[in-house]
All heavy atoms as an XYZ file, in Angstrom:
845
protein
N     -23.725     -4.900    -34.253
C     -24.587     -4.105    -33.426
C     -25.994     -4.705    -33.369
O     -26.817     -4.250    -32.571
C     -24.663     -2.719    -34.005
C     -23.380     -1.997    -33.936
S     -23.475     -0.500    -33.013
C     -21.949      0.165    -33.594
N     -26.208     -5.714    -34.164
C     -27.504     -6.372    -34.164
C     -27.859     -6.950    -32.847
O     -28.970     -6.832    -32.332
N     -26.882     -7.597    -32.167
C     -27.093     -8.178    -30.849
C     -27.481     -7.141    -29.806
O     -28.407     -7.277    -29.046
C     -25.852     -8.936    -30.426
C     -25.955     -9.632    -29.086
C     -24.632    -10.266    -28.644
O     -23.728    -10.418    -29.495
O     -24.542    -10.625    -27.466
N     -26.759     -6.025    -29.804
C     -27.007     -4.967    -28.855
C     -28.367     -4.278    -29.143
O     -29.094     -3.992    -28.237
C     -25.867     -3.959    -28.895
C     -25.928     -2.807    -27.861
C     -26.071     -3.345    -26.438
C     -24.726     -1.909    -28.001
N     -28.625     -4.075    -30.421
C     -29.913     -3.479    -30.830
C     -31.079     -4.332    -30.345
O     -32.079     -3.800    -29.831
C     -29.968     -3.285    -32.339
N     -30.932     -5.618    -30.450
C     -31.984     -6.552    -29.991
C     -32.126     -6.440    -28.500
O     -33.296     -6.427    -27.994
C     -31.681     -7.996    -30.444
C     -32.776     -8.934    -30.136
C     -32.474    -10.336    -30.692
O     -31.338    -10.632    -31.094
N     -33.490    -11.153    -30.769
N     -31.043     -6.422    -27.754
C     -31.079     -6.313    -26.318
C     -31.820     -5.044    -25.867
O     -32.585     -5.052    -24.887
C     -29.691     -6.297    -25.691
C     -28.988     -7.619    -25.517
C     -27.543     -7.380    -25.149
C     -29.659     -8.439    -24.478
N     -31.574     -3.965    -26.591
C     -32.188     -2.640    -26.249
C     -33.582     -2.490    -26.842
O     -34.274     -1.549    -26.475
C     -31.281     -1.535    -26.709
C     -29.929     -1.488    -26.000
C     -29.023     -0.416    -26.658
C     -30.079     -1.202    -24.517
N     -33.956     -3.344    -27.779
C     -35.248     -3.205    -28.404
C     -35.352     -2.044    -29.376
O     -36.366     -1.406    -29.490
N     -34.241     -1.744    -30.069
C     -34.228     -0.663    -31.044
C     -33.751     -1.189    -32.403
O     -33.113     -2.281    -32.463
C     -33.295      0.495    -30.616
C     -33.790      1.131    -29.314
C     -31.876      0.079    -30.490
N     -34.063     -0.463    -33.440
C     -33.594     -0.841    -34.767
C     -32.093     -0.687    -34.876
O     -31.466      0.176    -34.234
C     -34.275      0.041    -35.833
N     -31.442     -1.531    -35.670
C     -30.009     -1.519    -35.801
C     -29.496     -0.173    -36.308
O     -28.459      0.318    -35.834
C     -29.570     -2.667    -36.731
C     -28.144     -3.077    -36.514
C     -27.855     -4.485    -37.109
C     -27.824     -4.541    -38.604
N     -27.320     -5.768    -39.106
N     -30.199      0.400    -37.287
C     -29.725      1.710    -37.788
C     -29.867      2.837    -36.763
O     -29.054      3.734    -36.723
C     -30.410      2.095    -39.118
C     -31.929      2.214    -38.970
O     -32.521      1.816    -37.998
N     -32.558      2.792    -39.960
N     -30.881      2.728    -35.926
C     -31.050      3.739    -34.865
C     -29.938      3.598    -33.846
O     -29.362      4.585    -33.362
C     -32.406      3.554    -34.163
N     -29.550      2.369    -33.513
C     -28.455      2.130    -32.573
C     -27.155      2.650    -33.162
O     -26.348      3.251    -32.477
C     -28.329      0.658    -32.213
C     -27.190      0.356    -31.218
C     -27.381      1.049    -29.907
C     -27.058     -1.137    -31.051
N     -26.948      2.366    -34.438
C     -25.673      2.825    -35.102
C     -25.545      4.351    -35.005
O     -24.498      4.872    -34.732
C     -25.698      2.370    -36.546
O     -24.474      2.701    -37.153
N     -26.673      5.055    -35.247
C     -26.640      6.505    -35.096
C     -26.369      6.954    -33.700
O     -25.619      7.908    -33.454
N     -26.964      6.262    -32.724
C     -26.723      6.584    -31.345
C     -25.261      6.348    -30.947
O     -24.624      7.236    -30.322
C     -27.615      5.738    -30.429
C     -27.390      5.881    -28.902
C     -27.712      7.298    -28.450
C     -28.242      4.874    -28.183
N     -24.678      5.246    -31.416
C     -23.265      4.995    -31.130
C     -22.412      6.021    -31.807
O     -21.419      6.527    -31.205
C     -22.880      3.539    -31.545
C     -21.387      3.348    -31.473
C     -23.611      2.529    -30.679
N     -22.729      6.396    -33.039
C     -21.984      7.477    -33.728
C     -21.931      8.763    -32.903
O     -20.924      9.389    -32.733
C     -22.579      7.756    -35.075
C     -22.343      6.684    -36.126
O     -21.469      5.804    -35.887
O     -23.036      6.670    -37.148
N     -23.124      9.182    -32.407
C     -23.222     10.400    -31.656
C     -22.485     10.306    -30.318
O     -21.777     11.267    -29.922
C     -24.678     10.761    -31.395
C     -25.395     11.238    -32.669
C     -26.795     11.758    -32.426
N     -27.681     10.793    -31.787
C     -28.364      9.824    -32.430
N     -28.240      9.700    -33.756
N     -29.163      9.054    -31.793
N     -22.609      9.200    -29.624
C     -21.948      9.080    -28.338
C     -20.384      8.969    -28.515
O     -19.642      9.437    -27.693
C     -22.434      7.864    -27.531
O     -22.332      6.693    -28.278
C     -23.865      8.100    -27.048
N     -20.005      8.380    -29.626
C     -18.566      8.297    -29.923
C     -18.014      9.703    -30.212
O     -16.952     10.064    -29.725
C     -18.321      7.392    -31.125
C     -16.866      7.146    -31.431
C     -16.660      6.163    -32.577
O     -17.507      6.160    -33.538
O     -15.664      5.437    -32.527
N     -18.735     10.500    -30.996
C     -18.309     11.870    -31.281
C     -18.199     12.708    -30.032
O     -17.343     13.611    -29.929
C     -19.255     12.547    -32.275
C     -19.018     12.176    -33.697
C     -19.785     13.095    -34.686
N     -21.205     13.174    -34.457
C     -22.085     12.348    -35.014
N     -21.693     11.407    -35.838
N     -23.382     12.466    -34.770
N     -19.030     12.404    -29.041
C     -19.005     13.149    -27.773
C     -17.965     12.614    -26.782
O     -17.844     13.125    -25.679
C     -20.375     13.113    -27.135
C     -21.375     13.915    -27.950
C     -22.781     13.913    -27.314
N     -23.666     14.712    -28.094
C     -24.868     14.400    -28.405
N     -25.376     13.255    -28.000
N     -25.631     15.176    -29.123
N     -17.241     11.564    -27.182
C     -16.194     11.050    -26.343
C     -16.689     10.160    -25.242
O     -15.965      9.964    -24.261
N     -17.882      9.580    -25.364
C     -18.430      8.749    -24.303
C     -18.187      7.271    -24.503
O     -18.148      6.527    -23.532
C     -19.929      9.006    -24.192
C     -20.344     10.482    -23.976
C     -21.877     10.625    -23.997
C     -19.744     11.027    -22.673
N     -18.035      6.847    -25.736
C     -17.739      5.461    -26.079
C     -16.639      5.430    -27.106
O     -16.388      6.406    -27.828
C     -18.948      4.662    -26.578
C     -20.083      4.572    -25.566
C     -19.455      5.189    -27.886
N     -16.029      4.260    -27.213
C     -14.984      4.017    -28.172
C     -15.374      2.767    -28.970
O     -15.719      1.737    -28.392
C     -13.650      3.845    -27.460
C     -12.474      3.752    -28.345
C     -11.192      3.729    -27.497
O     -11.191      3.808    -26.301
N     -10.097      3.572    -28.166
N     -15.275      2.841    -30.292
C     -15.624      1.728    -31.149
C     -14.374      1.282    -31.883
O     -13.633      2.118    -32.447
C     -16.749      2.170    -32.105
C     -17.061      1.151    -33.134
C     -18.163      1.529    -34.104
N     -18.436      2.939    -34.258
C     -19.616      3.407    -34.641
N     -20.574      2.588    -34.981
N     -19.808      4.704    -34.761
N     -14.116     -0.005    -31.915
C     -13.012     -0.566    -32.659
C     -13.499     -1.761    -33.488
O     -14.298     -2.545    -33.020
C     -11.916     -1.040    -31.685
C     -11.274      0.094    -30.912
C     -10.197     -0.375    -30.008
O      -9.387     -1.228    -30.464
O     -10.159      0.065    -28.858
N     -12.933     -1.827    -34.697
C     -13.218     -2.965    -35.546
C     -12.153     -3.986    -35.361
O     -10.977     -3.678    -35.249
C     -13.227     -2.521    -37.062
O     -14.206     -1.475    -37.219
C     -13.545     -3.660    -37.973
N     -12.551     -5.260    -35.249
C     -11.597     -6.352    -35.054
C     -10.916     -6.676    -36.384
O     -11.521     -6.732    -37.427
C     -12.317     -7.599    -34.541
C     -13.041     -7.462    -33.200
C     -13.728     -8.755    -32.811
C     -12.061     -7.051    -32.087
N      -9.601     -6.876    -36.306
C      -8.836     -7.254    -37.500
C      -9.289     -8.612    -38.107
O      -9.384     -8.725    -39.343
C      -7.310     -7.296    -37.179
C      -6.752     -5.981    -36.882
C      -6.728     -5.047    -38.062
O      -6.868     -5.452    -39.209
N      -6.550     -3.765    -37.776
N      -9.594     -9.556    -37.251
C      -9.914    -10.888    -37.778
C     -11.309    -10.947    -38.373
O     -11.604    -11.904    -39.122
C      -9.749    -11.922    -36.645
C     -10.728    -11.833    -35.530
C     -10.508    -12.937    -34.463
N     -11.495    -12.882    -33.466
C     -11.434    -12.118    -32.376
N     -10.395    -11.359    -32.179
N     -12.400    -12.124    -31.486
N     -12.179    -10.002    -38.031
C     -13.542    -10.030    -38.546
C     -14.040     -8.575    -38.615
O     -14.484     -8.027    -37.625
C     -14.465    -10.841    -37.662
C     -15.887    -10.962    -38.222
O     -16.202    -10.306    -39.242
O     -16.710    -11.726    -37.643
N     -13.911     -7.956    -39.760
C     -14.259     -6.534    -39.936
C     -15.715     -6.257    -39.700
O     -16.087     -5.113    -39.578
C     -13.814     -6.038    -41.322
C     -12.362     -6.361    -41.644
C     -11.371     -5.278    -41.473
N     -11.683     -3.934    -41.754
C     -11.228     -2.925    -41.008
N     -10.449     -3.180    -40.005
N     -11.523     -1.687    -41.311
N     -16.552     -7.302    -39.642
C     -17.982     -7.071    -39.341
C     -18.235     -6.888    -37.875
O     -19.223     -6.383    -37.438
C     -18.836     -8.265    -39.854
C     -18.760     -8.445    -41.344
C     -19.401     -9.738    -41.742
N     -18.630    -10.828    -41.112
C     -19.123    -12.052    -40.879
N     -20.332    -12.350    -41.191
N     -18.363    -12.956    -40.298
N     -17.292     -7.360    -37.043
C     -17.426     -7.338    -35.582
C     -16.837     -6.044    -35.019
O     -15.788     -5.578    -35.486
C     -16.762     -8.511    -34.925
N     -17.512     -5.436    -34.081
C     -17.113     -4.203    -33.463
C     -17.089     -4.368    -31.945
O     -17.973     -5.011    -31.400
C     -18.076     -3.069    -33.846
C     -17.809     -1.776    -33.120
C     -18.086     -2.837    -35.358
N     -16.107     -3.790    -31.296
C     -16.115     -3.735    -29.868
C     -16.486     -2.312    -29.420
O     -16.030     -1.338    -30.029
C     -14.743     -4.125    -29.212
O     -13.756     -3.241    -29.707
C     -14.402     -5.567    -29.532
N     -17.326     -2.214    -28.468
C     -17.689     -0.956    -27.886
C     -17.250     -0.913    -26.465
O     -17.413     -1.869    -25.713
C     -19.231     -0.733    -27.870
C     -19.926     -0.688    -29.217
C     -21.416     -0.618    -29.004
C     -19.430      0.526    -29.978
N     -16.641      0.175    -26.047
C     -16.238      0.351    -24.655
C     -16.476      1.764    -24.223
O     -16.427      2.668    -25.034
C     -14.798     -0.084    -24.429
O     -13.953      0.653    -25.251
N     -16.776      1.933    -22.968
C     -16.937      3.304    -22.459
C     -15.628      3.981    -22.238
O     -14.620      3.299    -21.937
C     -17.720      3.347    -21.122
O     -17.080      2.493    -20.217
C     -19.159      2.949    -21.293
N     -15.591      5.273    -22.383
C     -14.417      6.048    -22.041
C     -14.554      6.400    -20.559
O     -15.636      6.151    -19.952
C     -14.363      7.315    -22.891
O     -15.528      8.112    -22.582
C     -14.296      7.077    -24.360
N     -13.559      7.008    -19.983
C     -13.606      7.434    -18.599
C     -14.757      8.421    -18.395
O     -15.521      8.374    -17.415
C     -12.291      7.985    -18.155
N     -14.888      9.370    -19.352
C     -15.988     10.328    -19.296
C     -17.323      9.649    -19.376
O     -18.283      9.980    -18.612
C     -15.843     11.380    -20.399
C     -16.952     12.402    -20.528
C     -17.076     13.222    -19.249
C     -16.729     13.306    -21.739
N     -17.471      8.676    -20.278
C     -18.759      7.949    -20.425
C     -19.153      7.232    -19.130
O     -20.282      7.303    -18.732
N     -18.182      6.595    -18.516
C     -18.449      5.909    -17.263
C     -18.841      6.858    -16.152
O     -19.765      6.605    -15.366
C     -17.287      5.060    -16.849
C     -17.505      4.316    -15.526
C     -16.646      3.141    -15.298
C     -16.843      2.403    -14.038
N     -18.054      2.550    -13.291
N     -18.142      7.980    -16.100
C     -18.503      9.004    -15.093
C     -19.936      9.465    -15.248
O     -20.633      9.607    -14.239
C     -17.494     10.183    -15.196
C     -17.695     11.230    -14.216
C     -16.662     12.344    -14.414
C     -16.876     13.488    -13.442
N     -15.877     14.576    -13.646
N     -20.354      9.721    -16.457
C     -21.722     10.172    -16.702
C     -22.747      9.079    -16.372
O     -23.772      9.365    -15.741
C     -21.856     10.681    -18.182
C     -21.103     11.997    -18.326
C     -23.328     10.876    -18.531
C     -20.963     12.511    -19.739
N     -22.445      7.861    -16.771
C     -23.419      6.775    -16.486
C     -23.547      6.579    -14.959
O     -24.636      6.424    -14.450
C     -22.906      5.475    -17.145
C     -23.672      4.245    -16.597
C     -23.091      5.525    -18.673
N     -22.409      6.614    -14.246
C     -22.443      6.438    -12.802
C     -23.239      7.564    -12.136
O     -24.022      7.335    -11.221
C     -21.032      6.379    -12.234
C     -20.302      5.121    -12.603
O     -20.924      4.139    -13.093
O     -19.069      5.086    -12.392
N     -23.037      8.823    -12.602
C     -23.753      9.960    -12.003
C     -25.242      9.850    -12.281
O     -26.083     10.084    -11.383
C     -23.197     11.246    -12.544
N     -25.633      9.469    -13.493
C     -27.017      9.351    -13.844
C     -27.704      8.251    -13.032
O     -28.796      8.436    -12.496
C     -27.192      9.044    -15.344
C     -28.616      8.810    -15.825
C     -29.456     10.060    -15.634
C     -28.596      8.372    -17.286
N     -27.000      7.108    -12.923
C     -27.559      5.994    -12.127
C     -27.787      6.407    -10.689
O     -28.824      6.145    -10.106
C     -26.631      4.775    -12.217
C     -27.186      3.586    -11.452
C     -28.125      2.748    -12.043
C     -26.736      3.331    -10.157
C     -28.637      1.704    -11.304
C     -27.258      2.263     -9.431
C     -28.191      1.431    -10.025
O     -28.688      0.381     -9.311
N     -26.801      7.064    -10.095
C     -26.901      7.503     -8.716
C     -28.060      8.484     -8.530
O     -28.813      8.388     -7.527
C     -25.580      8.158     -8.255
N     -28.228      9.401     -9.436
C     -29.338     10.369     -9.358
C     -30.673      9.678     -9.467
O     -31.586      9.972     -8.632
C     -29.152     11.416    -10.467
C     -30.195     12.513    -10.321
O     -30.304     13.112     -9.254
O     -30.847     12.809    -11.350
N     -30.836      8.796    -10.410
C     -32.134      8.095    -10.568
C     -32.406      7.203     -9.348
O     -33.539      7.199     -8.855
C     -32.127      7.249    -11.861
C     -33.342      6.329    -11.948
C     -32.077      8.158    -13.066
N     -31.421      6.492     -8.871
C     -31.596      5.634     -7.669
C     -32.005      6.463     -6.472
O     -32.883      6.042     -5.668
C     -30.318      4.858     -7.413
N     -31.443      7.659     -6.319
C     -31.793      8.521     -5.180
C     -33.230      9.022     -5.284
O     -33.943      9.142     -4.294
C     -30.823      9.702     -5.113
C     -31.096     10.598     -3.944
C     -30.102     11.792     -3.931
O     -29.251     11.885     -4.799
N     -30.232     12.636     -2.958
N     -33.694      9.323     -6.495
C     -35.049      9.874     -6.704
C     -36.157      8.856     -6.763
O     -37.306      9.197     -6.604
C     -35.032     10.704     -7.991
C     -34.164     11.931     -7.924
C     -34.108     12.576     -9.310
N     -33.135     13.650     -9.334
C     -33.433     14.903     -9.511
N     -34.642     15.272     -9.704
N     -32.471     15.775     -9.535
N     -35.817      7.612     -6.985
C     -36.841      6.596     -7.207
C     -37.826      6.494     -6.073
O     -39.050      6.445     -6.348
C     -36.175      5.239     -7.474
C     -37.079      4.231     -8.105
S     -37.768      4.765     -9.707
C     -36.263      4.871    -10.725
N     -37.471      6.467     -4.795
C     -38.475      6.361     -3.741
C     -39.490      7.494     -3.766
O     -40.672      7.279     -3.538
C     -37.638      6.386     -2.468
C     -36.299      5.843     -2.891
C     -36.111      6.369     -4.269
N     -39.037      8.722     -4.035
C     -39.935      9.877     -4.092
C     -40.919      9.762     -5.235
O     -42.090     10.052     -5.130
C     -39.161     11.184     -4.228
C     -38.379     11.509     -2.959
O     -38.776     11.054     -1.889
O     -37.383     12.233     -3.032
N     -40.372      9.282     -6.404
C     -41.230      9.104     -7.581
C     -42.317      8.085     -7.296
O     -43.486      8.321     -7.529
C     -40.370      8.712     -8.789
C     -39.465      9.872     -9.191
C     -41.238      8.296     -9.965
C     -38.376      9.469    -10.175
N     -41.902      6.926     -6.807
C     -42.876      5.824     -6.537
C     -43.818      6.204     -5.398
O     -45.031      5.890     -5.441
C     -42.109      4.566     -6.211
N     -43.339      6.919     -4.370
C     -44.155      7.268     -3.262
C     -45.275      8.212     -3.594
O     -46.292      8.281     -2.880
N     -45.144      8.966     -4.673
C     -46.193      9.930     -5.084
C     -47.345      9.230     -5.829
O     -48.368      9.832     -6.037
C     -45.579     10.967     -5.994
N     -47.205      7.964     -6.103
C     -48.260      7.227     -6.853
C     -49.221      6.550     -5.886
O     -48.837      6.153     -4.810
C     -47.635      6.144     -7.728
C     -46.675      6.619     -8.820
C     -45.969      5.428     -9.484
C     -47.438      7.404     -9.881
N     -50.482      6.403     -6.370
C     -51.406      5.624     -5.545
C     -50.881      4.180     -5.424
O     -50.147      3.705     -6.257
C     -52.716      5.633     -6.386
C     -52.547      6.786     -7.346
C     -51.097      6.946     -7.537
N     -51.349      3.463     -4.396
C     -50.813      2.135     -4.096
C     -50.901      1.149     -5.292
O     -49.952      0.440     -5.566
C     -51.562      1.538     -2.883
N     -52.045      1.158     -6.010
C     -52.169      0.227     -7.123
C     -51.181      0.554     -8.272
O     -50.691     -0.317     -8.895
C     -53.637      0.195     -7.688
C     -54.121      1.522     -8.161
O     -53.697      2.578     -7.579
O     -54.916      1.566     -9.097
N     -50.918      1.854     -8.440
C     -49.992      2.264     -9.491
C     -48.530      2.041     -9.057
O     -47.658      1.902     -9.930
C     -50.199      3.727     -9.853
C     -51.503      3.892    -10.607
C     -51.727      5.410    -10.997
O     -50.762      6.159    -11.003
O     -52.889      5.755    -11.253
N     -48.284      1.996     -7.768
C     -46.925      1.695     -7.290
C     -46.512      0.284     -7.744
O     -45.367      0.092     -8.159
C     -46.823      1.800     -5.746
C     -46.832      3.236     -5.273
C     -46.684      3.341     -3.755
O     -46.310      2.371     -3.110
N     -46.980      4.500     -3.241
N     -47.428     -0.686     -7.657
C     -47.140     -2.041     -8.127
C     -46.836     -2.025     -9.624
O     -45.915     -2.637    -10.099
C     -48.318     -2.958     -7.784
C     -48.127     -4.367     -8.244
N     -47.170     -5.183     -7.689
C     -48.705     -5.045     -9.239
C     -47.209     -6.378     -8.277
N     -48.109     -6.309     -9.241
N     -47.676     -1.325    -10.358
C     -47.469     -1.187    -11.813
C     -46.148     -0.540    -12.162
O     -45.401     -0.976    -13.022
C     -48.643     -0.375    -12.383
C     -48.995     -0.673    -13.796
C     -50.296      0.059    -14.149
O     -50.558      1.164    -13.622
N     -51.068     -0.461    -15.068
N     -45.797      0.497    -11.372
C     -44.533      1.182    -11.568
C     -43.392      0.215    -11.267
O     -42.387      0.189    -12.032
C     -44.497      2.394    -10.670
C     -43.219      3.179    -10.772
C     -42.966      3.980    -11.881
C     -42.251      3.138     -9.747
C     -41.799      4.703    -12.041
C     -41.081      3.860     -9.886
C     -40.849      4.640    -10.970
N     -43.470     -0.510    -10.219
C     -42.386     -1.463     -9.844
C     -42.197     -2.489    -10.946
O     -41.053     -2.827    -11.300
C     -42.746     -2.165     -8.535
N     -43.284     -2.964    -11.542
C     -43.168     -3.915    -12.682
C     -42.501     -3.272    -13.880
O     -41.684     -3.852    -14.532
C     -44.528     -4.447    -13.068
C     -45.070     -5.473    -12.079
O     -44.314     -6.029    -11.303
N     -46.349     -5.662    -12.054
N     -42.867     -2.018    -14.166
C     -42.249     -1.299    -15.257
C     -40.771     -1.058    -15.031
O     -39.946     -1.275    -15.959
C     -42.942      0.047    -15.462
O     -44.268     -0.112    -15.853
N     -40.406     -0.721    -13.844
C     -38.989     -0.528    -13.508
C     -38.233     -1.820    -13.680
O     -37.124     -1.845    -14.226
C     -38.818      0.074    -12.093
C     -37.338      0.024    -11.649
C     -39.318      1.521    -12.056
N     -38.801     -2.944    -13.221
C     -38.194     -4.224    -13.375
C     -37.972     -4.580    -14.845
O     -36.900     -5.089    -15.245
C     -39.011     -5.326    -12.684
N     -38.960     -4.259    -15.661
C     -38.865     -4.505    -17.098
C     -37.782     -3.693    -17.726
O     -36.961     -4.162    -18.510
C     -40.227     -4.232    -17.755
C     -40.274     -4.547    -19.223
N     -40.259     -5.865    -19.699
C     -40.253     -3.747    -20.292
C     -40.301     -5.803    -21.002
N     -40.277     -4.551    -21.399
N     -37.723     -2.410    -17.386
C     -36.694     -1.541    -17.913
C     -35.319     -1.977    -17.462
O     -34.354     -2.017    -18.243
C     -36.952     -0.063    -17.481
C     -38.198      0.488    -18.177
C     -35.755      0.818    -17.770
C     -38.742      1.756    -17.595
N     -35.206     -2.329    -16.210
C     -33.927     -2.800    -15.679
C     -33.432     -4.026    -16.427
O     -32.227     -4.130    -16.703
C     -34.081     -3.105    -14.169
O     -34.508     -1.871    -13.518
C     -32.760     -3.536    -13.553
N     -34.325     -4.916    -16.759
C     -33.957     -6.102    -17.519
C     -33.333     -5.745    -18.857
O     -32.444     -6.413    -19.365
C     -35.165     -7.016    -17.723
N     -33.813     -4.641    -19.462
C     -33.276     -4.186    -20.731
C     -31.973     -3.416    -20.612
O     -31.366     -3.095    -21.605
C     -34.341     -3.376    -21.485
C     -35.375     -4.248    -22.122
N     -36.442     -4.735    -21.438
C     -35.499     -4.746    -23.360
C     -37.187     -5.507    -22.223
N     -36.598     -5.504    -23.388
N     -31.587     -3.152    -19.398
C     -30.342     -2.392    -19.223
C     -29.131     -3.329    -19.129
O     -28.140     -2.986    -18.538
C     -30.470     -1.486    -17.975
C     -31.419     -0.349    -18.110
C     -31.461      0.483    -16.833
C     -31.077      0.565    -19.302
N     -29.278     -4.452    -19.743
C     -28.125     -5.394    -19.795
C     -26.957     -4.665    -20.422
O     -25.787     -4.921    -20.081
C     -28.502     -6.612    -20.611
O     -29.667     -7.230    -20.029
C     -27.387     -7.620    -20.675
N     -27.275     -3.741    -21.287
C     -26.175     -2.953    -21.944
C     -25.360     -2.180    -20.907
O     -24.183     -2.018    -21.060
C     -26.773     -1.986    -22.969
N     -26.004     -1.809    -19.789
C     -25.259     -1.122    -18.750
C     -24.191     -2.035    -18.161
O     -23.073     -1.582    -17.914
C     -26.239     -0.683    -17.617
O     -25.532     -0.146    -16.548
N     -24.553     -3.301    -17.979
C     -23.531     -4.202    -17.459
C     -22.419     -4.393    -18.463
O     -21.254     -4.632    -18.127
C     -24.150     -5.543    -16.983
O     -24.668     -6.210    -18.099
N     -22.753     -4.327    -19.746
C     -21.764     -4.433    -20.798
C     -20.832     -3.236    -20.701
O     -19.628     -3.379    -20.878
C     -22.453     -4.475    -22.172
C     -23.163     -5.762    -22.438
S     -24.179     -5.720    -23.966
C     -23.001     -5.156    -25.163
N     -21.370     -2.039    -20.427
C     -20.579     -0.848    -20.319
C     -19.627     -0.953    -19.123
O     -18.436     -0.610    -19.181
C     -21.404      0.379    -20.177
C     -22.233      0.749    -21.392
C     -23.147      1.956    -21.113
C     -21.349      1.077    -22.616
N     -20.141     -1.478    -17.995
C     -19.305     -1.693    -16.830
C     -18.179     -2.654    -17.117
O     -17.044     -2.399    -16.753
C     -20.140     -2.197    -15.641
C     -21.061     -1.120    -15.069
O     -20.800      0.064    -15.305
O     -21.971     -1.515    -14.355
N     -18.480     -3.745    -17.788
C     -17.478     -4.770    -18.129
C     -16.397     -4.118    -19.011
O     -15.225     -4.359    -18.841
C     -18.092     -5.964    -18.759
N     -16.859     -3.341    -19.985
C     -15.928     -2.704    -20.895
C     -14.982     -1.731    -20.165
O     -13.803     -1.671    -20.409
C     -16.658     -1.984    -22.047
N     -15.579     -1.003    -19.234
C     -14.733     -0.036    -18.507
C     -13.739     -0.698    -17.593
O     -12.734     -0.098    -17.190
C     -15.618      0.919    -17.667
O     -16.210      0.225    -16.595
N     -13.977     -2.004    -17.292
C     -13.046     -2.746    -16.440
C     -12.068     -3.559    -17.295
O     -11.374     -4.445    -16.793
C     -13.799     -3.614    -15.489
C     -14.623     -2.873    -14.508
C     -15.541     -3.753    -13.712
O     -15.444     -4.974    -13.742
N     -16.486     -3.129    -12.991
N     -12.078     -3.264    -18.628
C     -11.133     -3.910    -19.503
C     -11.650     -5.191    -20.162
O     -10.943     -5.803    -20.927
N     -12.893     -5.554    -19.918
C     -13.467     -6.720    -20.570
C     -14.421     -6.235    -21.621
O     -15.528     -5.856    -21.331
C     -14.207     -7.595    -19.563
C     -13.300     -8.156    -18.487
C     -14.079     -9.121    -17.566
N     -15.380     -8.587    -17.164
C     -15.597     -7.962    -16.012
N     -14.621     -7.670    -15.202
N     -16.835     -7.556    -15.709
N     -13.986     -6.137    -22.867
C     -14.765     -5.580    -23.924
C     -15.766     -6.607    -24.459
O     -15.472     -7.781    -24.519
C     -13.898     -5.028    -25.052
C     -13.068     -3.870    -24.618
C     -12.208     -3.354    -25.733
O     -11.864     -4.092    -26.655
N     -11.847     -2.086    -25.625
N     -16.890     -6.128    -24.924
C     -17.956     -6.955    -25.467
C     -17.887     -6.815    -26.967
O     -17.917     -5.707    -27.521
C     -19.285     -6.476    -24.957
C     -20.499     -7.094    -25.601
C     -20.769     -8.477    -24.942
N     -21.889     -9.068    -25.585
C     -22.904     -9.611    -24.967
N     -22.901     -9.625    -23.677
N     -23.883    -10.152    -25.578
N     -17.791     -7.905    -27.724
C     -17.762     -7.888    -29.149
C     -19.177     -8.020    -29.678
O     -19.872     -8.922    -29.211
C     -16.897     -9.018    -29.720
O     -15.574     -8.848    -29.208
C     -16.860     -9.004    -31.234
N     -19.553     -7.160    -30.561
C     -20.870     -7.223    -31.190
C     -20.673     -7.600    -32.652
O     -20.166     -6.829    -33.426
C     -21.615     -5.879    -31.077
C     -23.012     -6.010    -31.651
C     -21.679     -5.450    -29.608
N     -20.966     -8.852    -32.995
C     -20.686     -9.364    -34.310
C     -21.813     -9.073    -35.301
O     -22.931     -8.845    -34.952
C     -20.447    -10.868    -34.251
N     -21.439     -9.139    -36.601
C     -22.441     -9.021    -37.658
C     -23.042     -7.631    -37.790
O     -24.184     -7.493    -38.099
N     -22.245     -6.617    -37.598
C     -22.763     -5.275    -37.648
C     -22.883     -4.763    -39.087
O     -23.696     -3.881    -39.340
C     -21.890     -4.246    -36.856
O     -20.592     -4.255    -37.497
C     -21.801     -4.663    -35.412
N     -22.021     -5.285    -39.960
C     -22.008     -4.726    -41.298
C     -21.370     -3.344    -41.285
O     -21.431     -2.646    -42.299
N     -20.851     -2.918    -40.208
C     -20.239     -1.584    -40.040
C     -18.711     -1.744    -40.063
O     -18.182     -2.566    -39.365
C     -20.671     -0.973    -38.722
C     -20.313      0.478    -38.637
N     -19.037      0.915    -38.397
C     -21.069      1.598    -38.772
C     -18.991      2.188    -38.362
N     -20.214      2.649    -38.576
N     -18.062     -0.969    -40.908
C     -16.613     -1.112    -41.051
C     -15.890     -0.516    -39.893
O     -14.678     -0.717    -39.746
C     -16.193     -0.460    -42.352
N     -16.554      0.212    -39.024
C     -15.869      0.847    -37.880
C     -15.099      2.094    -38.279
O     -15.143      2.503    -39.405
N     -14.405      2.675    -37.305
C     -13.671      3.884    -37.541
C     -12.245      3.699    -37.128
O     -11.933      2.983    -36.282
C     -14.291      5.049    -36.772
C     -15.697      5.252    -37.259
C     -16.120      6.660    -36.949
C     -17.581      6.783    -37.392
N     -17.896      7.750    -38.228
């Protein structure tokens, strides 16, 4: 989970707690690899993908109204912030890949999995 935590800019223990909670809610599935018990694969469940897709669609629809309410100089600043946030959403593409059957292995977690 260290690799994913670094991508998201969060502490490894915070990410582990987040994954635990999302797994309990049926949004992600975590599996430990037999060949390396330190490595974990995360994949979205059908419910998790449905929620991510709905959230993305809602945010994308509202973005022009949000940006349009800002003064012109702040619109540029906002656009830069959105670009920065989007760059950190690499995890989203990982979730998409996992939902299409291409799982991402996160090595060196120190987590035995469930």
